[in-house]
N, C-alpha and C positions, 0 to 999 in steps of 0.2 A: 418355438422360440426357446423354451426351457431346455430342450434337448441340445440346441445349438450352444447355449451358454455352458451346459454341462460338458460338452465336447471341448470347448475352449479352456475351461478350468482344468479338465483332465490332461490336456496337452500343454498346459502352461502358457497359453497365448493371451491370457487376460491382460497381463502387464503390457504386452505389445499393442493390443487392441486399444486400450484406453489411453496409453501414452501417445499413440499415433493420432487418435481422435482429438485429444486435447491440443496437440500441436497444430493439427490441421484446422481445427475450428478457430484457433488463435490467428493463424496466417490468413484464413478466409476473412475473418472480421477485420483484420488489419488492412487487407486489400480493399474491402468495402469502405472502410473509414477514409482511406486515402482518396477514393473516388467521390464518396458522399460524406463529407466531414460533419456528420450529425452525431449528437451525443449517444443515440441509441445504437450506432454502429461502432462505437468505441470498443476495442478488444476487451476492456474490463467489464463491459456489459454484455455485448453480443456473444462472446465465446462462452461465458458461464451459462447463459440462457440456452444456447445450443447443446451444451453438455448436459444440462438438467433434463432437457427433452430427450436426449439419447439415453441417459441413465434410466429415466422413467419408462421409455419404450422397451428397453432390454431388461427391465426389472432387476437392476443391479443396486445393491445397497451402497450407502455412502462409505461404509467400512471397506467394502470390496474395491470401490473406485479409489479410495485413499491409499489402500495397500498397493494398488497397481501403479500409482503415479507419485508416490511419496518422493521418488528420486528427483522429480521436477521441483519440488519445494526446496530441496537441498541446494538447488542452483540459485536461489534467491540471494544467498550469502555472497557468492562470487559476483553476481550481477551488481550488487550494491558496492562491492569493493572496486568494480570497474569504473565507478564515478571518480576514482582517484586520478585518472588520467587527465580529464579536462580541468580538474581542480589544480593539478600540478602545473598545467599550462598557464593557469591564471594565478600562480602563487604570489606574484607581485601585488595583485588586488587583495588577496587574502591577508598578506602582511600589512597592508595599508589600513584595512578596515576591520581587523580581527576583534578589537574591543566592541565595536558596534554589533558585529555578528554574534559574539558571545552573549552580549546583553539581550539581543533580540531572541536568541534561542532560549535563554532562561525565562524571559517574560512570556514568550509564546508557548513554551511547554507548560508553564504554570497555568496560563489561561486555558489551554486545551484540557488539562487534567481536571481543573476545578469546574469547568463548564460541563465536562462529561459526568463528573461525580454529582454535580448539582442536578443535571437533567435526570440522571438515574434515580436520585432520591425523589425528585418531583413526580416521576412516573411510578414510584414505589416498586422498582425492580429489586429482585433478590440480590444478595451480596455477590454471588458468583457472576451473575450477569453484569452487575455494576462494575466489578473488577475487570471483566472482559472488555467493557466499553472504554475504560480509561485510556488504553494505548492507541485509540483510534487515529490520532494525529501523528503516529510514528510509522515509518515504512515497515513493511511486513516482516522481514527477518528479525529486526529489533523488537517490533511490536509483539510477535509471538513469544519471544524469549522473555520480554517484560511481563506479559500476561501470565506466563507459567510461574514466574518468580513471585508475583503478588497474589496468586491464587485464582486467576481467571482461567478461561478455556481458550487455548491458543487458536484453535480452528475457528471459533466464533469471533475471536478478535480479528482474524484475517478478513472475515466478512465485513466487519465494521470499518476496517482499514480501506477496503475496496470502495465501499459506499462513500466514505469521507473523501477519498481521492477523486472519485468520479465527480461528485458534487462540487468539490473545491476547484477542480480543473475547469468544469463547465461554467462556474460562476466567476472565476478569477478575472477574466477579461472584462466582464461587466462591472465588477468591483473597481477595476483600475480606471474606469471612466469617471467614477465619482470620487476617487481618492487622489489627492495631489502628489502622486508618486512619479517623479520625473526621472530618477536615476535607475540605471540597470540594477544596481545593488538592491534597492528597495523593492523593485518589481520582482526580481528573482527570489528574494527572501520571502516575499508574500506567498509565492507558489510553493517553495520548498517547505515552508512551515505549515501552510494550510492544506496542502494536497499531496505531499511527499512524492512518490514515484510518478503518479499521473500528473502532478504539478510540474515536475521536472520536464516531462515530455512537452507539456504545454508551454513552459518557459523557453524551451529550446526553439519552439516555433516562433517565439517573439524575437529572440536574439541569442547569439552564442554566449555572451557574457551573462545574460539573465539565466540561461540554462546552467551555466557553471556555478553561479551563486546559489541557485535553487538546489543543485546536487550537493553542494557543500553544506548548506543549511540542513538538508534532509539527513545527511550522515551525522552531522553534529547533534541534531535532535535525537537521533537514535542512540548514539553513544551516551549522551547525557542522561537520557531516561533509563537506559539499562543499568548504568552505574548507580543511579539514584533509586533503583527499585526497592532496596531495603528501607530507605527513608520514606518513599511514597507509601509503602505498605504500612509503616509505623504511623504515619500521619493520618491515613484514611481509616485505619482499623483500630 
């Protein structure tokens, strides 16, 4: 196995190997989730677990894997921008409800940051870990930028974001059964604020307008938090 890895490194195939593996595991888990829509088959859970098993089997360090697949992380930005298309299609709804959306984003972001900070202090986490936890309710491209700006660890923040998104998307429909949220606006905002990317995917399963609102809220939350990074750091430190 070691000689095989050495051969791949020497011939520059590591990037191709792990890039193809990452994409293949994602497509496989996505197909499994469509057939068996269970939370454990979600691409956000199944694909990382398969990759972890492969990395351990081939004795590859995280630094080597990250170096080989960093170009995939760069695609998060364009993927987030792509949400502008359905948002543009629902621009009339946005114009009508923008005061409510802005207020909800500000309140929701404040609640997410304060709850993360309070939980970190309750568990006596060190400062760097605490700062990495704060952007957990922001979608990955914005969360990693915010984490770096306030002194956290971006890669660790990405893990917290995935965990938050998976749990939020899994519990979202259950929460809707107990909350009197009847409008597409409120249901979409719930998923966009509480579960970012994973929440948008779940909201789109509920309805087109819910998915659009969720995407809009997700982007608004990311922008607000990134621009407020200096203020957040000043308040918390």
